[in-house]
N, C-alpha and C positions, 0 to 999 in steps of 0.2 A: 871888401869882401870879408865876410865873418870868418872865424876860425874854423868852423864846421864844414863850409864850403871849400875852404882852403884844403883840408884834409881830403875831402871828396875829389877836389881837382888833382891833387898829388897822387891819389890812388889811381885815377885815370891816366896820368902820366906814366906811371909805373907799368901799368898794363900795356901801353902802347910801346914803350921802350922794349918791353920783353916780347913783342909781338903776340901776346895772349888774347887780344880782343880789341873792340873798338874803343873809343875815347870815353869810357863811362866808368865812374867812380860813385861809390856810396859811403855814407858816414851815417851811423845809428847813433842818436843822442838820446839820453834819458837824464832827465833832472839835471841838464848842465854838464853831463859827463859823456865822454864817448864810450860807448860799450863795444862797438864794431866797426870796422871799416874794410873796404875790399874793392877790387876792380873787375871789370869783365874778364872772363877767362873762356870765353866760346871758343875761340881759335885754338887756344893752348891745351884745351882738355877734349876738344872735338864733342862738346857737350852743349846742345842748344839751349840748355836752362841755366847755364853758368853765368847768369848776368849779375851785374855788381850788387844789386840790391838783394838778390837771392844769397849770394855768397856771403854777404855781411850779415 
């Protein structure tokens, strides 16, 4: 697994541990550098748009 996927997976685990949403994480990479990462927060915020890729 590459570095970027590991960061997205770690985000997903954090969200699950906090019971904020489903097992989804995202990492946005530009020119080889992470510019954002986040996890799903649909349950924690009661916001149906709070998906990992939107939050990132």
